[in-house]
Structure formats: C-alpha cells, structure tokens
Legacy VTK file of the C-alpha trace (Angstrom):
# vtk DataFile Version 3.0
C-alpha trace
ASCII
DATASET POLYDATA
POINTS 306 float
0.000 0.000 0.000
1.193 3.500 -0.877
1.059 6.082 1.905
0.659 9.827 1.446
0.975 12.561 4.071
-0.805 15.867 3.381
0.437 18.752 5.530
-1.674 21.895 5.386
-2.695 25.111 7.123
-5.532 27.323 5.920
-7.025 30.453 7.451
-9.925 31.226 5.131
-10.627 27.644 4.079
-9.586 28.199 0.457
-6.440 26.098 0.730
-8.399 23.350 2.503
-10.736 23.219 -0.508
-7.748 23.030 -2.847
-6.323 20.142 -0.814
-9.688 18.361 -0.855
-9.970 18.463 -4.640
-6.293 17.668 -5.239
-6.562 14.498 -3.151
-10.055 13.440 -4.278
-8.761 10.847 -6.776
-6.534 9.387 -4.039
-8.627 9.110 -0.903
-11.027 6.323 -1.863
-8.569 3.895 -3.398
-7.973 0.694 -1.404
-4.252 0.604 -2.183
-3.545 4.218 -1.182
-3.688 5.596 2.361
-3.887 9.379 2.801
-3.127 11.026 6.155
-4.128 14.667 6.620
-2.166 16.715 9.152
-3.557 20.169 9.884
-0.631 22.014 11.440
-1.538 24.665 14.008
0.515 27.218 15.928
0.067 27.417 19.701
-1.432 30.877 19.227
-3.353 30.847 15.976
-3.504 33.793 13.607
-6.836 35.608 13.202
-8.973 35.703 10.101
-10.000 38.252 9.091
-6.857 40.058 10.165
-6.824 43.216 12.293
-4.886 45.811 10.301
-1.866 46.250 12.597
-1.696 42.551 13.445
-1.490 41.783 9.743
1.377 44.216 9.158
3.146 43.240 12.351
3.446 39.665 11.087
5.648 40.474 8.124
9.093 40.765 9.829
8.824 37.277 11.319
7.400 35.937 8.040
10.257 37.161 5.838
12.921 36.098 8.347
11.295 32.670 8.748
11.044 32.923 12.536
9.175 29.759 13.546
6.241 30.207 15.934
5.652 27.609 18.670
3.448 24.866 17.270
0.741 22.691 18.794
1.631 19.018 19.323
1.142 16.858 16.260
-0.742 13.582 15.975
2.342 12.234 14.170
5.317 10.724 15.968
7.928 11.203 13.257
8.709 7.522 12.724
5.930 7.052 10.149
7.069 6.105 6.653
5.329 7.847 3.750
5.822 7.349 0.025
4.860 10.948 -0.777
4.379 14.178 1.159
2.119 16.937 -0.149
2.865 20.268 1.510
0.076 22.836 1.007
0.939 26.346 2.094
-0.120 29.983 1.899
2.191 32.843 0.922
2.652 35.594 3.511
4.743 38.585 2.414
6.508 36.620 -0.338
7.390 33.897 2.177
5.837 30.635 3.351
3.197 31.257 6.014
4.477 31.251 9.577
2.656 28.030 10.569
4.319 26.320 7.605
7.708 27.648 8.684
6.984 26.540 12.250
6.375 23.001 11.066
9.319 22.836 8.680
11.738 24.029 11.347
10.545 21.447 13.870
12.310 18.195 14.774
9.188 16.354 13.605
9.583 17.686 10.058
13.247 16.717 10.052
12.256 13.102 10.742
9.235 12.932 8.448
10.651 14.625 5.350
14.180 13.234 5.234
14.777 11.563 1.856
11.073 11.836 0.945
9.534 13.105 -2.318
7.549 16.291 -1.764
4.958 18.144 -3.834
4.277 21.733 -2.814
0.782 23.128 -3.313
0.199 26.899 -3.226
-2.950 29.048 -3.404
-2.235 32.773 -3.405
-1.917 35.954 -5.454
0.272 35.627 -8.529
3.403 36.522 -6.531
4.721 33.203 -5.236
8.199 32.875 -6.746
10.221 34.175 -3.791
8.162 32.154 -1.323
8.897 29.006 -3.301
12.594 29.879 -3.364
12.554 29.969 0.443
10.586 26.731 0.461
13.221 25.072 -1.721
15.919 26.071 0.778
13.922 24.697 3.697
13.282 21.403 1.931
16.932 21.066 0.915
17.923 21.611 4.540
15.645 18.703 5.489
17.119 16.428 2.784
13.691 16.263 1.141
13.270 15.972 -2.633
10.970 18.445 -4.389
9.357 16.587 -7.296
6.505 18.935 -8.119
4.931 22.305 -7.471
1.375 23.498 -8.080
0.599 27.220 -7.842
-3.037 28.297 -8.122
-3.342 32.077 -8.333
-6.150 34.567 -7.823
-8.512 35.018 -10.752
-8.468 38.826 -10.342
-4.991 39.113 -11.849
-2.048 41.208 -10.667
-3.775 44.594 -10.551
-7.156 43.372 -9.371
-5.751 41.209 -6.592
-3.683 44.150 -5.316
-6.987 45.588 -4.061
-9.053 42.423 -3.728
-6.674 40.434 -1.515
-6.232 43.086 1.225
-9.999 43.667 1.207
-10.532 39.936 1.730
-7.964 39.342 4.462
-9.010 42.440 6.417
-12.779 41.922 6.097
-13.187 38.174 5.618
-15.384 38.855 2.572
-14.139 37.736 -0.835
-16.252 40.340 -2.561
-16.647 41.793 -5.093
-16.695 45.173 -3.327
-17.805 48.690 -4.263
-20.141 47.510 -6.974
-17.420 45.477 -8.659
-14.699 48.127 -8.650
-12.770 45.759 -6.398
-13.098 42.294 -7.974
-13.693 39.008 -6.201
-10.630 37.734 -4.409
-9.225 34.240 -4.410
-8.601 31.349 -6.774
-11.483 30.625 -9.143
-13.823 27.776 -8.256
-13.049 26.131 -11.583
-9.292 26.147 -10.926
-9.872 24.585 -7.508
-12.088 21.802 -8.874
-9.752 21.107 -11.792
-6.750 20.492 -9.540
-8.061 16.922 -9.246
-5.922 16.299 -12.329
-2.780 16.421 -10.219
-4.022 13.743 -7.854
-5.099 11.660 -10.819
-1.594 11.899 -12.305
-0.230 10.379 -9.071
-2.802 7.571 -9.253
-1.983 6.832 -12.883
1.776 6.863 -12.302
1.578 4.392 -9.444
-0.917 2.238 -11.379
1.739 1.807 -14.080
4.244 0.765 -11.442
6.406 3.823 -12.081
8.195 5.919 -9.424
7.294 9.533 -8.745
9.973 11.612 -10.466
10.561 15.329 -11.074
8.609 15.182 -14.343
5.483 13.972 -12.533
3.347 17.099 -13.034
4.809 18.329 -16.292
2.294 19.042 -19.039
-0.540 19.742 -16.584
-0.223 23.536 -16.399
0.708 23.223 -12.740
2.411 26.614 -12.575
2.507 29.767 -14.649
5.483 32.054 -14.180
4.551 35.682 -14.833
7.845 37.017 -16.131
6.772 40.643 -15.667
6.699 40.132 -11.896
10.079 38.453 -11.402
11.998 41.708 -10.902
9.173 43.154 -8.776
9.240 40.157 -6.451
13.007 40.371 -6.047
12.829 44.101 -5.294
9.991 43.639 -2.822
11.828 40.771 -1.111
14.902 42.949 -0.543
12.712 45.756 0.822
10.897 43.348 3.155
14.221 42.140 4.548
15.440 45.700 5.207
12.227 46.860 6.876
11.878 43.550 8.682
15.354 43.898 10.169
14.501 47.380 11.433
11.193 46.285 12.955
12.709 43.237 14.649
15.326 45.504 16.236
12.523 47.508 17.882
11.113 44.549 19.754
9.151 41.323 19.291
5.866 40.995 17.445
3.196 43.004 19.231
5.634 45.582 20.596
4.150 49.070 20.695
7.472 50.459 19.467
6.785 48.910 16.098
3.553 50.782 15.359
5.001 54.164 14.270
7.480 52.437 11.967
4.722 50.210 10.587
2.775 53.331 9.614
5.824 54.684 7.791
6.251 51.296 6.176
2.655 51.357 4.890
3.332 54.683 3.167
6.561 53.305 1.695
4.872 50.131 0.508
1.998 51.995 -1.088
4.380 54.355 -2.848
6.495 51.486 -4.112
3.478 49.587 -5.408
2.058 52.526 -7.370
5.423 53.729 -8.716
8.289 51.251 -8.686
6.307 48.110 -9.492
4.482 49.529 -12.565
7.713 51.141 -13.768
9.509 47.829 -13.445
6.782 46.057 -15.429
6.927 48.678 -18.191
10.720 48.508 -18.385
10.552 44.730 -18.446
8.214 44.819 -21.442
10.331 47.405 -23.261
13.478 45.367 -22.756
11.862 42.046 -23.649
13.250 41.966 -27.222
16.767 42.347 -25.809
16.371 39.884 -22.961
14.315 37.059 -24.461
16.913 34.417 -23.724
17.398 35.518 -20.114
13.647 35.712 -19.525
13.197 32.221 -20.947
15.915 30.944 -18.606
14.255 32.626 -15.611
10.851 31.213 -16.488
12.304 27.739 -16.856
14.131 28.021 -13.533
11.207 29.305 -11.475
8.841 26.861 -13.156
10.855 23.816 -12.083
10.174 21.016 -11.519
6.616 21.130 -12.869
7.381 23.280 -15.910
5.836 26.631 -16.776
LINES 1 307
306 0 1 2 3 4 5 6 7 8 9 10 11 12 13 14 15 16 17 18 19 20 21 22 23 24 25 26 27 28 29 30 31 32 33 34 35 36 37 38 39 40 41 42 43 44 45 46 47 48 49 50 51 52 53 54 55 56 57 58 59 60 61 62 63 64 65 66 67 68 69 70 71 72 73 74 75 76 77 78 79 80 81 82 83 84 85 86 87 88 89 90 91 92 93 94 95 96 97 98 99 100 101 102 103 104 105 106 107 108 109 110 111 112 113 114 115 116 117 118 119 120 121 122 123 124 125 126 127 128 129 130 131 132 133 134 135 136 137 138 139 140 141 142 143 144 145 146 147 148 149 150 151 152 153 154 155 156 157 158 159 160 161 162 163 164 165 166 167 168 169 170 171 172 173 174 175 176 177 178 179 180 181 182 183 184 185 186 187 188 189 190 191 192 193 194 195 196 197 198 199 200 201 202 203 204 205 206 207 208 209 210 211 212 213 214 215 216 217 218 219 220 221 222 223 224 225 226 227 228 229 230 231 232 233 234 235 236 237 238 239 240 241 242 243 244 245 246 247 248 249 250 251 252 253 254 255 256 257 258 259 260 261 262 263 264 265 266 267 268 269 270 271 272 273 274 275 276 277 278 279 280 281 282 283 284 285 286 287 288 289 290 291 292 293 294 295 296 297 298 299 300 301 302 303 304 305
C-alpha cells in the first residue's frame, strides 16, 4: 500500500478546498492511504486580520522565525511514500505556521529523503516564497518533485486591491459595486486540480516511481515574467524593513507601530510607482532579454514546468 501525508494550514478555508480536490482521486482507493495533518501554531492567527496585526506579522514571516506549534498527531517515525505540503504565501514567504512546522524536529524526521509536492494558493506573486521553500526542503534532505501554484482570478492589478480587502474583512467580494473584484482562486481552478491527484494515481498504477517530471504538461504553474523583478525588489525591501522592525522589539511591541505606519506609506508608494515602472521597463526590454527571460521562467517553473 502506498502512503501519502498531506500537511496543510488554511485560514480562510480556500487552501483546505484546494487540498480536498487535489486528493479526491486518491482518498477512496484501497491501495492508497492518505493522512491529513492540519498544522496549528500554539497561538493561531486571526482571520479576518486586524490591520496592525497583519502588518506586524511580516518581519517574522520574511525572516522565517518559527512560531511555537501545537503538538502533532504524528510521531515522526511514520514512513510515507509521498508528502504533499500545502501552504499559503505571507509577504513573499511561506506562512508562519508552515515555517513553524518545517523548522521542527518532527519535520526533520518525516521529510528526510522523501519526495515532496508543494501546493500553493495565493496571489500571482509566489516565486520568492517558493525559493525559500526550496531552501527549507533542501535543509531537510527532502526531494521536491513537483509544485502546483493556483493564483487569484483577479490578476495582478485586481488582486492588489481584492486580496487586502478579503484578508481584512473576511469577505471575498466583489466590493464597491465590482470596482474591487472578487478575491481568491477561481472555483473552476480549484475543482480542476483533481488532475494532479489523478496523475499520481496513474503513475503508481503503471508501477512507475514519482519523479521530477510527474506534473509536467498539466499547467501546474505559470510564471509571470513581468513580476520576477518586482518580487526580487519587494523581497529585498521586506528584509530591510523587517530587520529594522525586529530591532525595535518582538511581534506586538508598541514600538513597532510608528514604523509600521511609515512602512505602509513606503509600501503603497512602491506599489504605485516602482512596481508599474519595473513592469513597463521589463516589457520594453523584452526583445533584448528574451533568452534571459526564458531561462528565468524555466528556472522558477521547475520542476513542474511553466
């Protein structure tokens, strides 16, 4: 019998729905056992988010500071044939509960030498988070064989407004008579991710091992080349501001609030000026950088293929 471990954490329930549909072809088969592990921090994060609590989470997110986690139902000596790791993206980084799990002794025992598929549901800015995820998995001696990234249907510009409205209100929308579009991954994309679970079923049915080409040809990820430079710039800015905020005290410290307000102004200015400028320059330079862009898309799309 093949054994699969699904590790997941979802605030709004969207990622839980993605996990449910991904694993639907797997859960009712007599020769496949699927174990679901909902990882939880000792002090869970609110949803919807209070404004300052949301902002105050970003320094620890970008520096991958693991929060204390609740005890797991797993012991660490279980042997799985595949691990599916479903995670949210917080500030271009894996969510803190995901980091808390991956930096635990339990993860070190469970993931060592195991094939892993990462499963993301977020805005269309996930590249830097997956880069951090790759580093974490490499440090655990795990083997990344596939990545699935489902992104918001509102697109880059629409989700810039829709996602904050959702996480701060708990309402996906649309808002303001449709001026702010509906947030989140489309229902169709969520339902259709059954194809990834079916690929696993079919591969094992043929007696073949799960390799790095497992999810290729299934449109598992789409790398938006116009956002690569923006993500890198934002990541560097997050690290600088995060370092400053961490120096003022731990999460929740009142000393952070004035700097967080300044940070909000900086972030808003960067989003409405630097990010669009970078996208425009990227498009203008595309004829001169086609080869480099193709290399970047291929790299960030691995191992599933963009």
